N, C-alpha and C positions, 0 to 999 in steps of 0.2 A: 270062424265057429269050431276049428278044428281046435285054438286058442283056448275057449269058452268049457268045450268039454275038459280037456287038460285040467282046467281051473276047479271045475266043479268035483274032480276026483280028488283033489287036494285038501284034504282035512285041513291043515293049516290055516289055507285060504279060505276055507268057507267061516271058519272061526272069528279070523279076521275080518272077514266078511260083514258078519252079524256085528260083533263087538262094534264095530268104526260106525255102521250104519245107526246101531244106537246110541254111540256116543252122541252121534252128528244130532240126530234126532232130538237125545234130551237135550242136548244146548242150544237148539233153535225152537222150541217148544219153552222153555225155562219162562223166560216172561209171558207165557200165557197161562200156564198151570200152576207158575206160583210165583207173584209177582214181589218184588225184594225193593225195599227201601233201605238203605244201610242207615238211615237217620233215626227211623224209627223201630225196624225190626231188631228190637235188641231189648230182652227182660232181665234187669242185675236181680230180681229175685230169684232166679232159676241159673244164677250161673255157675258155668264147670260143672251143669248135672250129667250123670251119667247115664249113657242109653235107656231111654225108656219108650211107651208105645206113644207118646206123646211128641218124643223128641227120638228119634229111632238111632240118629249119630251122638247123642248127646247136647252138651252145648258150652260153649266157650267161654272164656275169662270176660266178654261183657254182654253173656246171656243172649247169644244169637245160636239159629241153629244151624247146626255145623252139616248138615244134609242140607239146607237152601245154601249155604257159604259152596260147600265142596261141588255143589250142582253149578252154581255158577263161576264159580273158579275153574271148573272144567271147560265151562262155555269160554273163558278169557283163554284159559292156557289152550284150546284147541284154536281160537280166531290168532291166537300169536304165531303158531306151530304152522296153519294155512296160509297165512302173508309171507311171513318170514321166508318160507321156503317157495313160494310162490316171486318174490323178490330176487329173490338169490337164483331160483331156476334162470329165469328170465335175461339176468343181467348172465351169467356164466356160459348161458345156451349162446347168448350175442359171440363173447367175446371167445369162447370156443369154437364157434362158426369161423371168423374172421381169423384166429388164430391158424386152424387145420386150413382153409381153402386159401389165403393169401399167402400161408408162410411168410419169407421173408423177414424184415425188422419189425415188421405187426407182431408177427409169431415171437419172435426174441422179447419185447418189451413185455406182451402178456404173461412168456413166461416166467418171465422175471415179478410182476406182480403176483401173480401164482406162487411161487417159491417163497416170497415176502409173505402172504397169507398164511401159507403151511408151518411155515418156522416158530410160530407162535400155536400154544396150545389152543385148540378154538374157546376153552371157558375162561381165559384169561384177555384173549383177545375179545372177547365179545365183553369181559368186564372194561378195559379199556375204553374201549366204543362208548360204553354207557355214562362212564366216569366224565369221558370227555363233554358229552354231550346235555348230561342229565339224567338224574332217573327218572322215567317215566314207560308208560305201555310201547309210545311209537319208538324210544331210543332202544328197546329189549328189540323188538320187531328187526331194525335198522341193524343191528348189532348182531344177530340169529341168522340176518340175510347176508351179512357181509362174511359172516365164519361159510357159510353153505356154496359161496359165489365159487371158489377155489374146486371144490369137488365138480361141479357140474360143467369148468372150464377143462379139466381134464377129461373128463369121458366124453364132453361132447368132441375136442379135440384128435382123441386117438380114433371115435366113430368117423369124422372127417377125414382124416389120413387116410382109411383103410377105402373110404367110399370113393373119392377126388380123382383116383386111377382105376374105376373098373369104366367096363367099358359104354353100360348106356350113360355115363358120364361123360365121357370120352366122345360117345357120338351125340349128345346134345350140343356141347362144348362147339364141334364141328360144324352142327348146323347155325351158329352163330348166336346160340343163347346168351343172354348179358350173364353176368355173375350172380347177380340179385336172381336172377332166374333157377338158374341152375343150384343155388344156396338152398333157397325158399320152398320150390319145389320138384327138387329130386333129390337131394340129398339131405334135407331134414325131415321128411317124413322117414328115411332110412333110419333116423337115429331117435326116434322117438319111444322104440320099445325098452331099451333101458334105461334113458330119462325116465319116463313115468316108473319104473322100478324103483330108482334111487329116490326120486321124489317120494314115491310112498315111506320107505325107509326113513325118510331124512325129516318127515314130520313128528315120529315120534323121537328121535333126536332132539329137533326144535324146539319141542316140548321139554325135553328135559334139561334141555339147557337156560329154557325162561325159566322155569323152576327154582333152578339155582341161582339166577339171578335174583328171584325175588326173595329167595331165602337170606341174600345176603344183603336184601333191602335195596335194590337196585334195578327192581321190578315194578310191577304195577302199584301206585301208591295209595294209600286208603282212601275214602272208601270202599275203594275198588277189589271185592273180593279175587284171590288168584290164589293158586293149589300152595306153591311155594312160600306166599308170605303169613300163607294159615300156617305152614311149619315152623317160621320163623317167628312168628309171634306166641305159638305154643314155646319154643325154646326160650325165648327172651322172659316171658312171663314164667317161665319156672314151671310150667303144665305139664309138661313132658313125662313126666314121672307120675306127680299125683294123680292125671287125670290123661292118661295113656291114650285117650279117645280122641284127644284134638290134633294128636300126628299120626294116630294109627289111619283114619280115615280118609284126610287129605293125601299122604304117602301111598297108599292103597291104588287111590284114584290116576294118582300119577304115574304109578306101575303099569294098571290096566289100559290106560290109552298108549304107553310107548308099546306094551305087549300088542294090541289091538292094530297098532298099525305097523308093527315087526311083522306079526304073522300075516297083513295082507299083502306086504313086502314080498316075504315069500313063496306065497303062493301064484302071483302075480309074475316072480322070476321063473318058476319051475313052469308054468303054463306058455310063458312068453317066449322063453327058450328053444330056439330051433332044435339044439344039441337032444332034448329031454325027449 
């Protein structure tokens, strides 16, 4: 309850929560409120039309409504962010728990793996993975997940190292509890607060990385709408200057999505930090 009260006092947290809920609801309701068929939802007679009451965000080079494309593109980007962060969190959490609790050669091997992954800039590592696997939406999810793994390994390991020597862990160990029970029933719950905060912040980062891969042509393939791909199509077609709305609105909603999760993460960090 105290954490909830602190969160409700955080302006950034409340703004981030409102924006995040709005984005998630719009993404979930998109097929219901405005069904989209990429094969038929185009009209070459109104291609590159500026914003009008009929097309609020204008149209693109194929005569498609940019508002609908942004709407569905945001749905795709959000799916990539949530799934990739979820996969990276699970893998990093398990490896971090193993490295921090058992130490020894397991910690050394996992530490080497973490250092190798962190040696590469995240976007370059993601590009390399997608290039090897092949451009597709699942490839982007996997690549962004791999990039997220070392972050959670280091965070979890540092938390476990401080918790494994605490009195309550030593008491449970003296009573004969198995390592699995100690890890998942006693250590893991105490590490969740910083991990939840990091996961919230990582969704914004993952969304941005997915958009970057889409801009390079390595993300979702046509006809799947995706914000980064929309920016790429506008630049490749030469519309970015003559028809600026083709880049302004996709870029704006990428920024809005990243901002929403960053504000929410800041609010959660302030409310869950016992030092505040």
